[in-house]
TORTORZA-638866 format. One record per residue: residue number from 1; z, y, x of N, C-alpha, C in turn. Coordinates in Angstrom, 3 decimals. Layout:
N
ATOM|num|n.w|n.v|n.u|ca.w|ca.v|ca.u|c.w|c.v|c.u
ATOM|NUM|Z|Y|X|Z|Y|X|Z|Y|X
...
END
This chain:
226
ATOM|num|n.w|n.v|n.u|ca.w|ca.v|ca.u|c.w|c.v|c.u
ATOM|1|0.000|-1.211|0.836|0.000|0.000|0.000|0.000|1.252|0.865
ATOM|2|0.760|1.265|1.938|0.816|2.429|2.816|-0.546|2.740|3.401
ATOM|3|-1.278|1.684|3.788|-2.603|1.905|4.370|-3.537|2.545|3.366
ATOM|4|-3.371|2.192|2.101|-4.236|2.779|1.066|-3.907|4.237|0.820
ATOM|5|-2.623|4.583|0.911|-2.214|5.952|0.601|-2.586|6.936|1.696
ATOM|6|-2.604|6.515|2.938|-2.826|7.443|4.037|-4.141|8.218|3.924
ATOM|7|-5.281|7.566|3.620|-6.513|8.337|3.482|-6.431|9.372|2.379
ATOM|8|-5.717|9.015|1.280|-5.598|9.958|0.171|-4.806|11.178|0.595
ATOM|9|-3.704|10.927|1.338|-2.883|12.039|1.804|-3.659|12.922|2.769
ATOM|10|-4.441|12.262|3.641|-5.230|13.050|4.594|-6.262|13.888|3.871
ATOM|11|-6.895|13.325|2.864|-7.902|14.073|2.111|-7.265|15.235|1.374
ATOM|12|-6.088|14.989|0.798|-5.390|16.064|0.088|-5.038|17.188|1.031
ATOM|13|-4.619|16.831|2.257|-4.295|17.861|3.237|-5.485|18.715|3.578
ATOM|14|-6.662|18.097|3.710|-7.882|18.860|4.001|-8.197|19.792|2.850
ATOM|15|-7.948|19.345|1.625|-8.236|20.190|0.472|-7.382|21.439|0.467
ATOM|16|-6.087|21.277|0.785|-5.192|22.438|0.852|-5.659|23.409|1.921
ATOM|17|-6.082|22.861|3.083|-6.529|23.718|4.174|-7.761|24.529|3.763
ATOM|18|-8.722|23.861|3.073|-9.948|24.561|2.705|-9.682|25.638|1.676
ATOM|19|-8.709|25.382|0.771|-8.362|26.404|-0.205|-7.775|27.624|0.496
ATOM|20|-6.925|27.392|1.497|-6.339|28.508|2.232|-7.422|29.298|2.957
ATOM|21|-8.377|28.607|3.560|-9.460|29.288|4.263|-10.297|30.103|3.295
ATOM|22|-10.517|29.574|2.097|-11.339|30.281|1.106|-10.668|31.569|0.640
ATOM|23|-9.346|31.641|0.774|-8.607|32.830|0.338|-8.721|33.980|1.338
ATOM|24|-9.241|33.724|2.541|-9.317|34.741|3.588|-10.668|35.441|3.549
ATOM|25|-10.638|36.768|3.601|-11.863|37.560|3.590|-11.841|38.574|4.740
ATOM|26|-13.029|38.904|5.242|-13.175|40.027|6.169|-13.313|41.304|5.343
ATOM|27|-12.348|42.194|5.460|-12.436|43.495|4.792|-12.597|44.577|5.854
ATOM|28|-13.627|45.372|5.680|-13.951|46.454|6.611|-13.529|47.775|5.994
ATOM|29|-12.603|48.453|6.634|-12.258|49.828|6.229|-13.144|50.741|7.071
ATOM|30|-14.013|51.478|6.400|-15.066|52.188|7.124|-15.155|53.660|6.719
ATOM|31|-15.748|54.434|7.592|-15.985|55.854|7.340|-17.266|56.003|6.530
ATOM|32|-17.219|56.802|5.487|-18.411|57.066|4.682|-19.146|58.261|5.290
ATOM|33|-20.381|58.051|5.799|-21.121|59.163|6.407|-21.935|59.920|5.363
ATOM|34|-22.268|61.153|5.681|-23.154|61.929|4.815|-24.558|61.318|4.826
ATOM|35|-25.327|61.611|3.784|-26.634|60.964|3.616|-27.665|61.400|4.650
ATOM|36|-27.390|62.463|5.419|-28.367|62.859|6.430|-28.468|61.828|7.556
ATOM|37|-27.520|60.885|7.623|-27.652|59.783|8.573|-28.799|58.848|8.184
ATOM|38|-29.096|58.800|6.877|-30.111|57.861|6.389|-31.477|58.111|7.021
ATOM|39|-31.836|59.368|7.242|-33.146|59.678|7.808|-33.285|59.082|9.209
ATOM|40|-32.234|59.217|10.010|-32.271|58.633|11.357|-32.404|57.118|11.288
ATOM|41|-31.638|56.484|10.405|-31.695|55.028|10.282|-33.059|54.570|9.781
ATOM|42|-33.618|55.278|8.801|-34.950|54.927|8.299|-35.998|55.063|9.398
ATOM|43|-35.869|56.096|10.225|-36.816|56.307|11.319|-36.748|55.153|12.321
ATOM|44|-35.537|54.769|12.715|-35.379|53.658|13.662|-35.872|52.356|13.037
ATOM|45|-35.594|52.151|11.758|-36.029|50.931|11.084|-37.546|50.800|11.111
ATOM|46|-38.243|51.912|10.885|-39.699|51.888|10.930|-40.225|51.537|12.313
ATOM|47|-39.591|52.058|13.335|-40.022|51.774|14.713|-39.730|50.327|15.101
ATOM|48|-38.636|49.770|14.603|-38.312|48.375|14.892|-39.376|47.435|14.314
ATOM|49|-39.951|47.807|13.173|-40.970|46.959|12.549|-42.177|46.762|13.452
ATOM|50|-42.460|47.747|14.309|-43.579|47.615|15.246|-43.404|46.413|16.163
ATOM|51|-42.152|45.976|16.344|-41.842|44.873|17.259|-41.450|43.604|16.495
ATOM|52|-41.728|43.610|15.197|-41.409|42.452|14.380|-39.936|42.256|14.142
ATOM|53|-39.165|43.348|14.150|-37.714|43.281|13.963|-37.348|44.022|12.674
ATOM|54|-36.570|43.379|11.811|-36.128|44.009|10.571|-34.689|44.483|10.725
ATOM|55|-34.476|45.755|10.536|-33.131|46.314|10.707|-32.206|45.821|9.600
ATOM|56|-30.906|45.966|9.844|-29.933|45.622|8.815|-30.132|46.472|7.561
ATOM|57|-30.423|47.754|7.751|-30.639|48.638|6.602|-31.831|48.173|5.780
ATOM|58|-32.894|47.724|6.448|-34.080|47.240|5.740|-33.776|45.964|4.962
ATOM|59|-32.713|45.247|5.361|-32.300|44.033|4.655|-31.297|44.332|3.539
ATOM|60|-30.996|45.616|3.330|-30.098|45.989|2.243|-28.649|46.156|2.621
ATOM|61|-28.335|46.071|3.920|-26.956|46.298|4.344|-26.667|47.797|4.384
ATOM|62|-25.407|48.142|4.189|-25.002|49.545|4.077|-24.583|50.094|5.443
ATOM|63|-25.240|51.164|5.917|-24.820|51.765|7.196|-23.431|52.394|7.070
ATOM|64|-22.626|52.219|8.112|-21.255|52.713|8.063|-20.694|52.787|9.478
ATOM|65|-19.558|53.450|9.611|-18.817|53.510|10.871|-17.480|52.829|10.625
ATOM|66|-17.278|51.676|11.245|-16.053|50.906|11.025|-14.853|51.616|11.641
ATOM|67|-13.784|51.699|10.859|-12.509|52.235|11.322|-11.527|51.106|11.661
ATOM|68|-11.578|50.031|10.884|-10.714|48.865|11.145|-11.250|47.687|10.343
ATOM|69|-11.646|46.660|11.031|-12.188|45.450|10.404|-11.386|44.251|10.872
ATOM|70|-10.817|43.517|9.917|-10.102|42.289|10.255|-10.041|41.405|9.020
ATOM|71|-9.359|40.265|9.141|-9.226|39.323|8.043|-7.963|39.614|7.224
ATOM|72|-8.103|39.429|5.900|-6.973|39.584|4.988|-6.992|38.448|3.971
ATOM|73|-5.825|38.067|3.461|-5.826|37.236|2.255|-6.345|38.087|1.084
ATOM|74|-7.093|37.469|0.192|-7.611|38.227|-0.949|-6.490|38.863|-1.760
ATOM|75|-5.344|38.239|-1.761|-4.209|38.761|-2.530|-3.715|40.102|-2.008
ATOM|76|-4.127|40.487|-0.790|-3.692|41.767|-0.206|-4.621|42.915|-0.570
ATOM|77|-5.695|42.632|-1.306|-6.710|43.666|-1.532|-6.159|44.875|-2.294
ATOM|78|-5.362|44.650|-3.306|-4.829|45.787|-4.076|-3.948|46.677|-3.202
ATOM|79|-3.106|46.060|-2.364|-2.271|46.844|-1.446|-3.139|47.612|-0.452
ATOM|80|-4.173|46.961|0.026|-5.086|47.613|0.963|-5.750|48.817|0.314
ATOM|81|-6.228|48.657|-0.898|-6.870|49.770|-1.618|-5.900|50.937|-1.798
ATOM|82|-4.689|50.641|-2.226|-3.707|51.715|-2.465|-3.395|52.473|-1.185
ATOM|83|-3.247|51.741|-0.078|-2.923|52.384|1.194|-4.074|53.252|1.685
ATOM|84|-5.296|52.749|1.577|-6.455|53.516|2.046|-6.674|54.753|1.172
ATOM|85|-6.494|54.612|-0.114|-6.632|55.766|-1.006|-5.621|56.849|-0.653
ATOM|86|-4.386|56.451|-0.367|-3.349|57.424|-0.006|-3.707|58.151|1.290
ATOM|87|-4.261|57.440|2.250|-4.676|58.083|3.500|-5.805|59.072|3.236
ATOM|88|-6.786|58.672|2.440|-7.957|59.518|2.197|-7.578|60.847|1.557
ATOM|89|-6.596|60.836|0.667|-6.228|62.072|-0.020|-5.626|63.102|0.929
ATOM|90|-5.160|62.675|2.094|-4.569|63.599|3.056|-5.555|64.169|4.059
ATOM|91|-6.825|63.838|3.924|-7.849|64.303|4.862|-8.879|65.167|4.163
ATOM|92|-9.557|65.990|4.953|-10.696|66.773|4.490|-11.926|66.333|5.281
ATOM|93|-13.145|66.556|4.742|-14.353|66.195|5.492|-14.373|66.843|6.872
ATOM|94|-14.911|66.120|7.852|-15.028|66.653|9.206|-16.325|66.158|9.824
ATOM|95|-16.708|66.759|10.931|-17.984|66.436|11.567|-17.804|65.368|12.633
ATOM|96|-18.785|64.486|12.740|-18.890|63.548|13.855|-20.315|63.633|14.384
ATOM|97|-20.509|63.174|15.607|-21.803|63.336|16.253|-22.391|61.993|16.671
ATOM|98|-23.602|61.722|16.185|-24.382|60.584|16.645|-25.066|61.003|17.950
ATOM|99|-24.992|60.153|18.974|-25.476|60.598|20.282|-26.722|59.884|20.782
ATOM|100|-26.811|58.555|20.617|-27.941|57.841|21.217|-28.076|56.443|20.640
ATOM|101|-29.226|55.837|20.927|-29.415|54.414|20.670|-28.855|53.627|21.835
ATOM|102|-28.215|52.501|21.543|-27.621|51.703|22.607|-27.889|50.219|22.363
ATOM|103|-28.457|49.544|23.360|-28.598|48.092|23.347|-27.391|47.516|24.078
ATOM|104|-26.581|46.730|23.385|-25.359|46.217|23.989|-25.677|45.086|24.965
ATOM|105|-24.674|44.679|25.724|-24.879|43.621|26.716|-25.208|42.278|26.069
ATOM|106|-24.888|42.134|24.758|-25.251|40.903|24.061|-26.338|41.147|23.002
ATOM|107|-27.127|42.219|23.219|-28.370|42.472|22.469|-28.163|42.795|20.999
ATOM|108|-27.152|43.572|20.690|-27.056|44.247|19.406|-27.639|45.653|19.606
ATOM|109|-28.018|46.293|18.508|-28.518|47.660|18.592|-27.611|48.571|17.778
ATOM|110|-27.159|49.640|18.418|-26.206|50.563|17.800|-26.706|52.009|17.879
ATOM|111|-26.264|52.809|16.935|-26.230|54.256|17.109|-24.812|54.584|17.560
ATOM|112|-24.662|55.144|18.734|-23.314|55.436|19.220|-22.806|56.746|18.627
ATOM|113|-21.503|56.815|18.488|-20.833|57.994|17.938|-19.973|58.588|19.037
ATOM|114|-20.074|59.890|19.226|-19.326|60.557|20.288|-17.819|60.412|20.064
ATOM|115|-17.049|60.227|21.138|-15.589|60.204|20.994|-15.108|61.462|20.291
ATOM|116|-14.170|61.302|19.387|-13.742|62.417|18.545|-12.263|62.243|18.217
ATOM|117|-11.476|63.279|18.435|-10.027|63.187|18.228|-9.673|62.878|16.776
ATOM|118|-10.377|63.531|15.837|-10.066|63.296|14.422|-10.423|61.876|14.011
ATOM|119|-11.576|61.414|14.468|-12.002|60.060|14.130|-11.037|59.028|14.717
ATOM|120|-10.611|59.246|15.947|-9.642|58.356|16.581|-8.323|58.341|15.810
ATOM|121|-7.839|59.526|15.421|-6.577|59.608|14.686|-6.682|58.888|13.342
ATOM|122|-7.831|59.057|12.673|-8.010|58.400|11.382|-7.969|56.879|11.538
ATOM|123|-8.684|56.367|12.526|-8.659|54.928|12.775|-7.240|54.463|13.102
ATOM|124|-6.554|55.205|13.972|-5.174|54.834|14.335|-4.263|54.784|13.106
ATOM|125|-4.391|55.802|12.234|-3.550|55.861|11.038|-3.799|54.654|10.140
ATOM|126|-5.060|54.287|10.008|-5.405|53.141|9.153|-4.830|51.849|9.728
ATOM|127|-5.020|51.638|11.029|-4.501|50.413|11.648|-2.984|50.339|11.499
ATOM|128|-2.307|51.438|11.781|-0.848|51.448|11.693|-0.361|51.194|10.267
ATOM|129|-1.152|51.634|9.289|-0.728|51.524|7.892|-1.041|50.158|7.291
ATOM|130|-2.210|49.594|7.582|-2.647|48.404|6.843|-2.621|47.111|7.654
ATOM|131|-2.329|47.183|8.948|-2.385|45.954|9.742|-1.338|44.928|9.298
ATOM|132|-0.265|45.388|8.663|0.753|44.441|8.178|0.239|43.554|7.044
ATOM|133|-0.865|43.976|6.395|-1.404|43.189|5.281|-2.333|42.068|5.755
ATOM|134|-2.702|42.087|7.020|-3.796|41.227|7.491|-3.364|39.781|7.688
ATOM|135|-4.369|38.923|7.834|-4.131|37.544|8.238|-3.632|37.554|9.686
ATOM|136|-2.470|36.971|9.983|-1.928|37.042|11.349|-2.666|36.165|12.353
ATOM|137|-3.524|35.259|11.867|-4.249|34.364|12.791|-5.743|34.388|12.472
ATOM|138|-6.402|35.523|12.679|-7.837|35.609|12.361|-8.692|34.849|13.360
ATOM|139|-9.897|34.498|12.926|-10.860|33.850|13.816|-11.434|34.877|14.776
ATOM|140|-11.584|34.495|16.022|-12.139|35.389|17.038|-13.643|35.533|16.830
ATOM|141|-14.168|36.758|16.622|-15.621|36.928|16.515|-16.315|36.457|17.792
ATOM|142|-17.434|35.769|17.657|-18.098|35.178|18.822|-18.518|36.223|19.850
ATOM|143|-18.843|37.449|19.386|-19.336|38.464|20.317|-18.248|38.935|21.288
ATOM|144|-16.992|38.714|20.935|-15.909|39.163|21.814|-15.946|38.404|23.141
ATOM|145|-16.571|37.231|23.157|-16.695|36.489|24.410|-17.460|37.272|25.473
ATOM|146|-18.307|38.216|25.039|-19.036|39.065|25.985|-18.203|40.268|26.434
ATOM|147|-17.047|40.461|25.814|-16.195|41.622|26.107|-14.750|41.155|26.300
ATOM|148|-14.480|40.386|27.344|-13.125|39.838|27.523|-12.053|40.910|27.636
ATOM|149|-12.435|42.122|28.008|-11.456|43.198|28.120|-10.875|43.596|26.762
ATOM|150|-11.536|43.171|25.669|-11.070|43.507|24.328|-10.189|42.418|23.715
ATOM|151|-10.021|41.309|24.413|-9.325|40.168|23.832|-7.867|40.479|23.507
ATOM|152|-7.182|41.179|24.396|-5.763|41.480|24.159|-5.586|42.348|22.915
ATOM|153|-6.502|43.294|22.707|-6.437|44.148|21.514|-6.633|43.313|20.260
ATOM|154|-7.595|42.378|20.315|-7.822|41.496|19.166|-6.576|40.675|18.850
ATOM|155|-5.944|40.127|19.887|-4.784|39.269|19.666|-3.615|40.051|19.056
ATOM|156|-3.528|41.341|19.356|-2.414|42.143|18.849|-2.672|42.712|17.461
ATOM|157|-3.924|43.108|17.185|-4.229|43.822|15.943|-5.236|43.113|15.045
ATOM|158|-5.784|41.969|15.483|-6.780|41.282|14.666|-8.139|41.916|14.716
ATOM|159|-8.316|42.879|15.593|-9.600|43.558|15.782|-9.732|43.950|17.245
ATOM|160|-10.915|43.794|17.833|-11.096|44.189|19.230|-11.400|45.671|19.411
ATOM|161|-11.640|46.392|18.292|-12.144|47.772|18.385|-11.191|48.787|17.785
ATOM|162|-9.964|48.797|18.260|-9.001|49.787|17.765|-8.216|50.386|18.934
ATOM|163|-7.555|51.508|18.649|-6.759|52.244|19.629|-7.577|52.508|20.896
ATOM|164|-7.130|52.115|22.066|-7.865|52.454|23.288|-9.249|51.827|23.337
ATOM|165|-9.487|50.788|22.567|-10.787|50.127|22.529|-11.640|50.555|21.335
ATOM|166|-11.224|51.599|20.638|-12.010|52.082|19.498|-13.329|52.669|20.003
ATOM|167|-14.426|52.056|19.569|-15.763|52.504|19.985|-16.610|52.710|18.737
ATOM|168|-16.504|53.875|18.104|-17.221|54.088|16.837|-18.733|54.022|17.022
ATOM|169|-19.397|53.450|16.031|-20.837|53.252|16.108|-21.370|52.890|14.725
ATOM|170|-22.683|52.940|14.603|-23.379|52.417|13.426|-24.228|51.249|13.908
ATOM|171|-23.975|50.055|13.389|-24.743|48.881|13.808|-26.086|48.864|13.089
ATOM|172|-27.172|48.810|13.867|-28.518|48.729|13.310|-29.061|47.315|13.310
ATOM|173|-28.614|46.512|14.287|-29.032|45.112|14.406|-27.886|44.285|14.970
ATOM|174|-27.677|43.069|14.471|-26.809|42.128|15.175|-27.585|41.526|16.347
ATOM|175|-27.039|40.528|16.974|-27.672|39.900|18.143|-29.141|39.591|17.860
ATOM|176|-30.008|40.089|18.742|-31.451|40.095|18.508|-32.182|39.568|19.738
ATOM|177|-33.428|39.190|19.546|-34.251|38.715|20.652|-34.238|39.727|21.805
ATOM|178|-33.801|39.283|22.966|-33.619|40.183|24.106|-34.928|40.855|24.521
ATOM|179|-35.999|40.088|24.587|-37.274|40.637|25.058|-37.817|41.675|24.081
ATOM|180|-37.800|41.366|22.789|-38.307|42.311|21.793|-37.493|43.603|21.795
ATOM|181|-36.174|43.444|21.846|-35.323|44.626|21.815|-35.501|45.452|23.082
ATOM|182|-35.707|44.786|24.207|-35.960|45.504|25.450|-37.233|46.327|25.385
ATOM|183|-38.288|45.770|24.801|-39.547|46.511|24.657|-39.373|47.701|23.728
ATOM|184|-38.629|47.496|22.648|-38.339|48.600|21.740|-37.610|49.720|22.467
ATOM|185|-36.600|49.371|23.250|-35.825|50.383|23.949|-36.663|51.100|25.005
ATOM|186|-37.576|50.394|25.656|-38.460|51.043|26.630|-39.274|52.151|25.983
ATOM|187|-39.730|51.892|24.749|-40.589|52.863|24.076|-39.799|53.935|23.337
ATOM|188|-38.694|53.546|22.693|-38.013|54.466|21.777|-36.549|54.745|22.131
ATOM|189|-36.057|54.158|23.186|-34.636|54.280|23.489|-34.148|55.692|23.724
ATOM|190|-35.049|56.565|24.157|-34.650|57.952|24.445|-35.037|58.922|23.330
ATOM|191|-35.477|58.396|22.183|-36.006|59.285|21.135|-34.937|59.835|20.208
ATOM|192|-33.722|59.307|20.266|-32.636|59.807|19.414|-31.910|60.921|20.144
ATOM|193|-31.873|62.085|19.532|-31.112|63.196|20.103|-29.817|63.370|19.317
ATOM|194|-28.902|64.158|19.866|-27.610|64.351|19.208|-27.798|64.878|17.791
ATOM|195|-27.048|64.294|16.864|-27.162|64.674|15.457|-25.778|64.736|14.854
ATOM|196|-25.452|65.855|14.253|-24.152|66.018|13.613|-24.233|65.563|12.165
ATOM|197|-23.274|64.728|11.757|-23.167|64.306|10.369|-21.746|64.572|9.895
ATOM|198|-21.537|64.469|8.604|-20.217|64.694|8.036|-19.538|63.372|7.695
ATOM|199|-18.252|63.312|7.953|-17.417|62.219|7.476|-16.856|62.645|6.126
ATOM|200|-17.181|61.885|5.076|-16.872|62.311|3.711|-15.713|61.547|3.077
ATOM|201|-15.385|60.387|3.611|-14.331|59.608|2.985|-14.189|58.255|3.654
ATOM|202|-13.459|57.369|2.986|-13.193|56.034|3.503|-13.583|55.022|2.439
ATOM|203|-14.214|53.939|2.866|-14.547|52.856|1.957|-13.930|51.549|2.418
ATOM|204|-13.922|50.590|1.499|-13.521|49.221|1.811|-14.651|48.310|1.364
ATOM|205|-15.049|47.398|2.234|-16.138|46.491|1.907|-15.800|45.089|2.384
ATOM|206|-16.359|44.099|1.704|-16.274|42.727|2.181|-17.393|42.509|3.189
ATOM|207|-17.061|42.076|4.393|-18.019|41.984|5.488|-18.354|40.528|5.794
ATOM|208|-19.570|40.332|6.345|-19.961|38.998|6.783|-19.473|38.754|8.209
ATOM|209|-19.904|37.657|8.808|-19.422|37.295|10.140|-19.882|38.268|11.216
ATOM|210|-20.904|39.079|10.923|-21.363|40.111|11.849|-20.733|41.475|11.578
ATOM|211|-19.790|41.514|10.620|-19.143|42.781|10.293|-19.996|43.690|9.433
ATOM|212|-21.033|43.134|8.782|-21.942|43.934|7.967|-21.705|43.641|6.496
ATOM|213|-22.105|44.590|5.642|-21.752|44.457|4.235|-22.833|44.941|3.287
ATOM|214|-22.912|44.269|2.175|-23.670|44.743|1.020|-22.729|44.964|-0.166
ATOM|215|-21.498|44.499|-0.039|-20.558|44.469|-1.147|-19.432|45.470|-0.921
ATOM|216|-19.629|46.696|-1.374|-18.598|47.730|-1.250|-17.612|47.591|-2.403
ATOM|217|-16.338|47.498|-2.072|-15.299|47.229|-3.060|-14.626|48.496|-3.569
ATOM|218|-14.574|49.533|-2.743|-13.907|50.775|-3.143|-14.344|51.906|-2.223
ATOM|219|-14.402|53.119|-2.759|-14.666|54.310|-1.953|-13.690|55.405|-2.353
ATOM|220|-13.224|56.131|-1.350|-12.254|57.208|-1.575|-12.702|58.417|-0.786
ATOM|221|-13.053|59.478|-1.477|-13.467|60.695|-0.797|-12.249|61.463|-0.284
ATOM|222|-12.450|62.157|0.794|-11.367|62.940|1.365|-10.935|64.018|0.388
ATOM|223|-9.656|64.324|0.425|-9.110|65.290|-0.515|-8.795|64.600|-1.830
ATOM|224|-8.850|65.342|-2.919|-8.519|64.798|-4.247|-9.768|64.699|-5.093
ATOM|225|-10.842|64.128|-4.510|-12.129|64.105|-5.203|-12.401|62.788|-5.909
ATOM|226|-11.500|61.805|-5.836|-11.797|60.478|-6.368|-11.771|60.460|-7.892
END
């Protein structure tokens, strides 16, 4: 009888584990940019097509600047929304600057954002406020293997891109064919000039394994505009 029960118990244990995993979501707390960013993204997307590359925006993903992305239990979403809304009401719109196109060492394509004291403070405030809601044992994103210097930050906060490692950007492509992206950068890498955009608020979105989203769950404009 014991031999018969063991497989059942093992199967039941796997079921509990899968249910727990299904309860975990990647929630991205992100900066909402003004719509004048769209023209730059559309321009880059058109140029990428020349090389047979489809941008994330062309696939329907929403351009954004991540402030804090990590894993949460779904049950924490209401608390997360309330905390982010409270932070947003204490801020007013401010300017940030897009500086250049950047091909990362692992062949992602980004629009880089200039270091900014207000943007850094906003990210810090969000991490300090909502990190207690997160999953304490998140899965390590595969791209972090290319950036071992960020591992300690990930282990402490569940994200590799916060506090001293905060590197604001707009992701245009996840990991892409190295040769194609290199040819694109040879032709167009210097065509982006500095562009000022407005930070209008904070959003929360459910993100995929690349940190990208089509599913925006909440938006909160700065001030009392919600």
